[in-house]
TITOR-777668 format. One record per residue (C-alpha): residue number from 1; residue in three letters; x, y, z. Coordinates in Angstrom, 3 decimals. Layout:
<atoms>
{atom NUM; 'ALA'; {X; Y; Z}} ...
</atoms>
This chain:
<atoms>
{atom 1; 'MET'; {101.391; 81.640; 100.984}} {atom 2; 'VAL'; {102.240; 82.160; 104.641}} {atom 3; 'GLU'; {104.756; 84.872; 103.663}} {atom 4; 'ARG'; {102.233; 86.757; 101.641}} {atom 5; 'ARG'; {99.768; 86.694; 104.576}} {atom 6; 'LEU'; {102.583; 88.023; 106.928}} {atom 7; 'LEU'; {103.310; 90.708; 104.274}} {atom 8; 'ALA'; {99.730; 91.463; 103.926}} {atom 9; 'LEU'; {99.368; 91.811; 107.814}} {atom 10; 'PHE'; {102.468; 94.006; 108.210}} {atom 11; 'ILE'; {101.151; 96.295; 105.253}} {atom 12; 'VAL'; {97.727; 96.623; 106.788}} {atom 13; 'ALA'; {99.231; 97.332; 110.131}} {atom 14; 'GLY'; {101.444; 99.952; 108.705}} {atom 15; 'GLY'; {98.651; 101.611; 106.481}} {atom 16; 'PHE'; {96.805; 102.607; 109.639}} {atom 17; 'ALA'; {99.757; 104.028; 111.458}} {atom 18; 'GLY'; {99.177; 107.262; 109.808}} {atom 19; 'GLY'; {100.707; 108.701; 106.733}} {atom 20; 'PRO'; {103.480; 109.589; 105.024}} {atom 21; 'ALA'; {105.553; 112.783; 103.884}} {atom 22; 'ALA'; {107.131; 115.681; 105.650}} {atom 23; 'CYS'; {106.068; 119.210; 106.474}} {atom 24; 'THR'; {106.337; 121.720; 103.553}} {atom 25; 'CYS'; {106.046; 124.730; 105.768}} {atom 26; 'SER'; {107.301; 127.995; 104.546}} {atom 27; 'GLY'; {110.234; 129.701; 106.234}} {atom 28; 'ALA'; {110.060; 133.154; 107.566}} {atom 29; 'ASP'; {111.232; 134.600; 104.081}} {atom 30; 'GLY'; {108.544; 132.638; 102.482}} {atom 31; 'SER'; {110.596; 130.226; 100.946}} {atom 32; 'SER'; {109.731; 126.363; 101.269}} {atom 33; 'ASP'; {111.700; 123.764; 103.255}} {atom 34; 'PRO'; {114.421; 122.619; 100.675}} {atom 35; 'ALA'; {114.463; 119.118; 102.596}} {atom 36; 'ALA'; {110.552; 118.598; 102.186}} {atom 37; 'PRO'; {109.227; 116.345; 99.525}} {atom 38; 'SER'; {107.689; 117.837; 96.421}} {atom 39; 'PRO'; {103.977; 118.119; 96.217}} {atom 40; 'THR'; {102.549; 115.030; 94.642}} {atom 41; 'THR'; {99.323; 114.775; 92.672}} {atom 42; 'ASN'; {97.761; 111.218; 92.194}} {atom 43; 'ALA'; {95.630; 110.299; 89.096}} {atom 44; 'LYS'; {92.337; 111.461; 90.627}} {atom 45; 'GLY'; {93.873; 115.148; 91.348}} {atom 46; 'VAL'; {94.305; 114.608; 94.943}} {atom 47; 'THR'; {97.497; 116.728; 96.088}} {atom 48; 'LEU'; {99.069; 115.519; 99.276}} {atom 49; 'THR'; {102.357; 117.331; 100.510}} {atom 50; 'SER'; {102.960; 116.340; 104.184}} {atom 51; 'VAL'; {102.512; 113.748; 106.681}} {atom 52; 'ALA'; {99.656; 115.765; 108.235}} {atom 53; 'GLU'; {97.670; 116.203; 104.967}} {atom 54; 'THR'; {97.854; 112.513; 104.194}} {atom 55; 'CYS'; {97.104; 111.409; 107.674}} {atom 56; 'ALA'; {94.195; 113.693; 107.867}} {atom 57; 'TYR'; {93.003; 112.643; 104.401}} {atom 58; 'LYS'; {92.980; 108.958; 105.167}} {atom 59; 'ASP'; {91.622; 109.334; 108.627}} {atom 60; 'ALA'; {88.552; 111.149; 107.153}} {atom 61; 'TRP'; {87.657; 108.015; 105.146}} {atom 62; 'LYS'; {84.377; 106.968; 106.362}} {atom 63; 'HIS'; {84.860; 103.222; 106.035}} {atom 64; 'LYS'; {88.615; 102.875; 106.774}} {atom 65; 'ILE'; {88.149; 99.826; 109.118}} {atom 66; 'ARG'; {85.636; 97.940; 106.868}} {atom 67; 'SER'; {86.987; 94.724; 105.479}} {atom 68; 'ARG'; {86.643; 95.846; 101.793}} {atom 69; 'CYS'; {88.979; 98.898; 102.649}} {atom 70; 'THR'; {91.381; 96.965; 104.581}} {atom 71; 'LYS'; {91.432; 94.355; 102.013}} {atom 72; 'CYS'; {92.121; 96.560; 99.224}} {atom 73; 'ILE'; {94.894; 98.465; 101.104}} {atom 74; 'SER'; {96.542; 95.215; 101.797}} {atom 75; 'LEU'; {96.298; 93.557; 98.443}} {atom 76; 'ALA'; {97.019; 96.935; 96.403}} {atom 77; 'LYS'; {100.410; 97.040; 98.241}} {atom 78; 'ALA'; {101.216; 93.349; 97.901}} {atom 79; 'PRO'; {102.491; 91.874; 94.523}} {atom 80; 'LYS'; {99.768; 90.068; 92.607}} {atom 81; 'CYS'; {99.987; 86.330; 93.112}} {atom 82; 'GLY'; {97.769; 85.210; 90.450}} {atom 83; 'CYS'; {95.613; 83.225; 92.901}} {atom 84; 'LYS'; {91.891; 83.344; 93.747}} {atom 85; 'LYS'; {92.579; 85.956; 96.393}} {atom 86; 'ASP'; {93.604; 88.548; 93.920}} {atom 87; 'GLU'; {91.147; 91.247; 93.244}} {atom 88; 'LYS'; {91.423; 92.503; 89.679}} {atom 89; 'ALA'; {90.264; 95.848; 90.637}} {atom 90; 'TYR'; {93.187; 96.579; 93.086}} {atom 91; 'SER'; {95.509; 93.744; 93.672}} {atom 92; 'GLY'; {99.249; 94.575; 93.048}} {atom 93; 'MET'; {98.293; 98.139; 91.775}} {atom 94; 'CYS'; {100.696; 99.956; 94.418}} {atom 95; 'ALA'; {103.020; 97.194; 94.650}} {atom 96; 'SER'; {105.839; 99.110; 92.740}} {atom 97; 'PHE'; {105.610; 101.968; 95.189}} {atom 98; 'GLN'; {105.579; 99.583; 98.198}} {atom 99; 'ASN'; {108.664; 97.820; 96.891}} {atom 100; 'LYS'; {110.458; 101.194; 96.616}} {atom 101; 'ARG'; {109.436; 101.859; 100.097}} {atom 102; 'LEU'; {110.559; 98.539; 101.474}} {atom 103; 'ALA'; {113.904; 98.916; 99.574}} {atom 104; 'ALA'; {114.594; 101.949; 101.715}} {atom 105; 'LYS'; {114.333; 99.869; 105.142}} {atom 106; 'GLU'; {117.843; 100.509; 106.261}} {atom 107; 'THR'; {117.317; 104.494; 105.847}} {atom 108; 'CYS'; {113.774; 104.754; 106.818}} {atom 109; 'ASP'; {112.908; 102.125; 109.275}} {atom 110; 'GLU'; {113.254; 104.305; 112.258}} {atom 111; 'ALA'; {110.693; 106.656; 110.928}} {atom 112; 'TRP'; {108.325; 104.026; 110.012}} {atom 113; 'GLN'; {108.507; 102.270; 113.433}} {atom 114; 'CYS'; {107.943; 105.581; 115.006}} {atom 115; 'SER'; {104.837; 106.347; 112.921}} {atom 116; 'TYR'; {103.595; 102.787; 113.591}} {atom 117; 'LYS'; {103.318; 103.539; 117.390}} {atom 118; 'CYS'; {101.371; 106.637; 116.891}} {atom 119; 'LYS'; {97.635; 106.291; 117.583}} {atom 120; 'ARG'; {95.442; 106.155; 114.553}} {atom 121; 'GLY'; {94.540; 109.914; 113.521}} {atom 122; 'ASP'; {97.286; 111.436; 115.574}} {atom 123; 'CYS'; {98.740; 113.252; 112.416}} {atom 124; 'ALA'; {101.067; 115.462; 114.519}} {atom 125; 'CYS'; {102.820; 112.321; 116.004}} {atom 126; 'THR'; {103.240; 110.901; 112.595}} {atom 127; 'GLU'; {104.515; 114.127; 111.129}} {atom 128; 'ALA'; {107.183; 114.388; 113.822}} {atom 129; 'CYS'; {108.402; 110.774; 113.060}} {atom 130; 'PHE'; {109.190; 111.957; 109.455}} {atom 131; 'ALA'; {110.796; 115.223; 110.593}} {atom 132; 'GLY'; {114.298; 115.438; 108.925}} {atom 133; 'LYS'; {113.575; 112.407; 106.718}} {atom 134; 'PRO'; {112.125; 113.807; 103.445}} {atom 135; 'GLU'; {113.168; 110.882; 101.384}} {atom 136; 'CYS'; {111.299; 108.475; 103.606}} {atom 137; 'ALA'; {108.423; 110.917; 103.709}} {atom 138; 'GLN'; {108.339; 111.019; 99.851}} {atom 139; 'LEU'; {108.348; 107.039; 99.622}} {atom 140; 'GLU'; {105.533; 106.804; 101.917}} {atom 141; 'LEU'; {103.588; 109.725; 100.251}} {atom 142; 'ASP'; {103.912; 107.891; 96.870}} {atom 143; 'VAL'; {102.417; 104.618; 98.392}} {atom 144; 'ASP'; {99.529; 106.539; 99.941}} {atom 145; 'LEU'; {98.685; 108.396; 96.751}} {atom 146; 'CYS'; {98.434; 105.363; 95.006}} {atom 147; 'LEU'; {96.115; 103.956; 97.772}} {atom 148; 'VAL'; {94.017; 106.771; 97.506}} {atom 149; 'ASP'; {93.580; 106.245; 93.758}} {atom 150; 'VAL'; {92.819; 102.606; 93.927}} {atom 151; 'CYS'; {91.058; 102.063; 97.602}} {atom 152; 'GLU'; {89.119; 105.267; 97.996}} {atom 153; 'PRO'; {86.196; 103.932; 96.589}} {atom 154; 'TYR'; {85.990; 101.100; 99.168}} {atom 155; 'CYS'; {87.234; 103.273; 102.084}} {atom 156; 'SER'; {85.577; 106.734; 101.614}} {atom 157; 'GLY'; {81.734; 105.696; 101.818}} {atom 158; 'ASP'; {81.240; 107.817; 98.451}} {atom 159; 'ASP'; {80.675; 104.669; 96.380}} {atom 160; 'GLU'; {78.472; 101.707; 96.716}} {atom 161; 'LYS'; {81.560; 99.401; 96.721}} {atom 162; 'SER'; {82.332; 100.459; 100.536}} 
</atoms>
């Protein structure tokens, strides 16, 4: 149980460090950066392709620091435990993406540590952390798109659940 709490605390802290993905700016010739992650669209049709876009999208959530939002972000990334704390609406829903992200710790830890140190909402800082690390950016983007699917009703203020 203690390990689950520590994982949840780590996940919540990392969830607000900013977001994910690398810049997909076009070159002078109009071609896109071949090292940038592919555009990704979630089940709700939200397309995010860069760290800056993801950071700005989540930063715009009206209730991002309310307990229902932070609880959703934490429990959605953590594996379901089958206990009373699980919320059927979101527990474990993004765990597979988070597990892939965590499996890349050796490759991506430097970028994640850097983004963790960025101030909340400093999307340029977060984007700079992932420069040159498109594989890490894509893993982070996959987690964030899942969180948008699952937790936006609790974080955006557009729903009575927030």
